[in-house]
Legacy VTK file of the C-alpha trace (Angstrom):
# vtk DataFile Version 3.0
C-alpha trace
ASCII
DATASET POLYDATA
POINTS 192 float
44.112 -26.354 28.537
44.735 -23.097 25.766
47.511 -20.634 25.843
47.856 -16.929 25.428
47.496 -16.978 22.027
43.949 -18.519 22.405
42.406 -15.981 25.747
43.416 -13.100 22.400
41.721 -15.217 19.855
39.031 -15.095 22.624
38.942 -11.374 23.683
39.056 -10.788 19.692
35.800 -13.182 19.008
34.002 -11.139 21.865
34.737 -7.816 20.730
33.898 -9.111 16.969
30.612 -10.269 17.863
30.029 -7.104 20.424
30.745 -4.708 17.154
28.383 -6.403 15.373
25.104 -7.144 17.502
26.093 -3.468 18.255
25.996 -2.519 14.419
22.617 -5.136 13.978
21.437 -2.912 16.522
22.247 0.517 14.873
20.420 -0.965 11.331
17.781 -2.629 13.555
16.799 1.082 15.304
17.527 3.018 11.825
15.393 0.671 9.847
12.368 1.441 13.263
12.871 5.660 12.781
12.589 5.488 9.070
9.755 3.135 9.829
7.836 5.788 12.284
9.207 8.530 9.663
6.982 7.250 6.744
4.261 6.357 9.231
3.741 9.872 9.779
4.186 11.236 6.351
1.267 8.594 5.179
-0.546 9.929 8.066
0.478 13.919 7.112
-2.812 16.262 7.053
-0.544 17.724 4.154
0.962 16.097 1.216
3.838 14.926 1.946
6.577 12.640 -0.282
9.999 11.559 0.458
11.835 10.872 -2.047
15.543 9.265 -1.533
19.163 9.482 -4.258
20.194 11.856 -7.049
17.379 10.490 -9.287
14.522 11.388 -7.059
13.077 7.766 -6.311
9.905 8.228 -4.212
10.337 5.933 -1.093
6.707 7.502 -0.181
3.792 9.878 -1.502
0.845 10.087 1.196
-2.818 10.041 -0.013
-2.930 13.576 -0.058
0.150 13.795 -2.077
-0.914 11.485 -4.408
-4.448 13.426 -4.506
-2.902 16.228 -5.139
-0.753 15.127 -8.143
-2.798 12.929 -9.953
-0.793 10.202 -10.011
-1.605 6.772 -7.770
1.355 5.332 -8.411
4.552 7.284 -7.327
6.443 4.155 -4.910
9.788 3.083 -6.356
9.267 5.429 -9.625
12.116 8.459 -10.287
10.848 11.573 -10.097
11.624 12.388 -13.819
9.674 9.118 -14.311
6.436 9.920 -12.485
6.401 13.264 -13.744
7.812 13.225 -17.559
6.405 17.188 -17.919
8.012 18.226 -15.504
11.737 16.566 -16.684
12.807 19.815 -18.220
10.858 22.238 -15.842
12.221 24.430 -12.826
10.978 21.168 -10.235
13.489 18.634 -11.386
16.325 21.671 -10.768
15.064 22.635 -7.950
15.407 18.732 -6.237
18.493 18.460 -7.425
19.416 22.122 -6.294
18.283 21.044 -2.278
19.836 17.576 -2.630
22.933 19.125 -4.010
23.469 22.397 -1.737
21.481 21.042 0.897
19.749 23.824 1.208
16.233 23.509 2.337
13.928 25.736 -0.434
10.395 26.580 0.209
7.838 28.408 -1.434
4.904 30.491 -1.660
1.984 30.450 -4.710
4.555 28.918 -7.185
3.161 28.055 -10.148
3.616 24.637 -11.690
1.950 23.301 -14.684
1.827 19.467 -15.347
-0.917 17.021 -16.090
-3.321 16.722 -12.888
-5.382 14.391 -14.302
-3.946 11.859 -16.838
-5.554 12.921 -19.878
-2.290 14.697 -20.981
-3.662 18.628 -20.975
-1.139 20.393 -18.887
-2.961 23.055 -16.605
-1.673 25.519 -13.424
-1.835 24.305 -10.009
-0.391 26.616 -7.445
1.317 25.362 -4.522
2.836 26.594 -0.555
5.704 23.836 -0.696
8.717 22.896 1.482
11.808 20.681 -0.433
14.030 19.658 3.033
17.159 17.418 2.860
17.374 14.602 4.793
20.435 13.339 6.426
23.006 10.271 7.153
24.792 10.865 10.638
27.715 11.917 8.566
26.517 15.169 7.807
25.784 13.963 3.403
22.325 14.116 1.631
20.498 10.937 0.914
16.835 12.470 0.452
14.701 15.241 0.576
11.291 15.474 1.474
8.469 17.460 -0.559
5.578 18.789 1.815
2.970 20.694 -0.320
-0.391 21.928 0.209
-2.457 23.204 -3.418
-3.629 26.904 -2.435
-4.486 26.796 -6.324
-8.304 27.796 -5.477
-7.175 30.750 -3.511
-5.428 31.934 -6.594
-7.818 31.705 -9.066
-10.370 33.104 -6.363
-8.403 35.828 -5.506
-7.480 37.195 -9.539
-11.394 36.205 -10.033
-12.198 39.117 -7.125
-9.022 41.481 -7.594
-9.323 43.799 -10.640
-6.858 44.606 -12.617
-4.665 47.331 -12.083
-5.751 49.524 -15.027
-9.740 49.262 -13.496
-8.963 49.977 -9.964
-9.562 53.275 -8.859
-7.561 55.401 -6.362
-8.778 55.706 -2.299
-10.926 58.401 -1.352
-8.717 58.762 1.670
-4.653 57.593 2.433
-5.533 54.320 4.070
-3.792 54.045 7.633
-0.441 52.654 7.669
0.211 51.380 11.524
3.662 52.544 12.933
6.807 50.763 12.810
6.187 48.061 15.330
9.257 49.654 17.519
6.813 52.301 17.837
3.429 50.052 18.563
4.882 48.599 22.248
6.146 51.637 24.651
7.188 50.847 28.035
4.417 51.712 30.869
4.887 54.661 33.214
7.925 55.143 35.191
10.088 51.624 33.691
13.358 52.308 32.771
LINES 1 193
192 0 1 2 3 4 5 6 7 8 9 10 11 12 13 14 15 16 17 18 19 20 21 22 23 24 25 26 27 28 29 30 31 32 33 34 35 36 37 38 39 40 41 42 43 44 45 46 47 48 49 50 51 52 53 54 55 56 57 58 59 60 61 62 63 64 65 66 67 68 69 70 71 72 73 74 75 76 77 78 79 80 81 82 83 84 85 86 87 88 89 90 91 92 93 94 95 96 97 98 99 100 101 102 103 104 105 106 107 108 109 110 111 112 113 114 115 116 117 118 119 120 121 122 123 124 125 126 127 128 129 130 131 132 133 134 135 136 137 138 139 140 141 142 143 144 145 146 147 148 149 150 151 152 153 154 155 156 157 158 159 160 161 162 163 164 165 166 167 168 169 170 171 172 173 174 175 176 177 178 179 180 181 182 183 184 185 186 187 188 189 190 191
């Protein structure tokens, strides 16, 4: 009872419905993957946070991250709002650079001076951390994952135990210096 134009119409509707279903499946899969990632970050044994967008809004910050930075409510806040004392610091510049360039940043014992207790007093903290860009399937950066470890006690202890350079006494015997790595590994006798 229906002509060829109706058959073409039905095929178009079916294709459109199939496309919409595939799109919905992709959206649901992406949401599931993001939730799983956030669950892993929440349970991670190190401090971890995920920030989204050019304003670096906290999407998640696990309990270790919150403890490390002395904040309890970060989700939904921009980095600048969460840490106003760091607004003009190198940290915000680093986040911006990772977001803009897509290149990760890794620190070792980086000194950061901020209010860790909420008292308004700035304290030095030393951190090993990584800022890793997050990308959409097309390659564009949409956020940054921050993973860190507070190494302040280690750095403080080392500074207490190490004498100042002018207080050091020269060694009586020159310390043994290992040979370059290539000299330490030798082929067995008779090997080519």
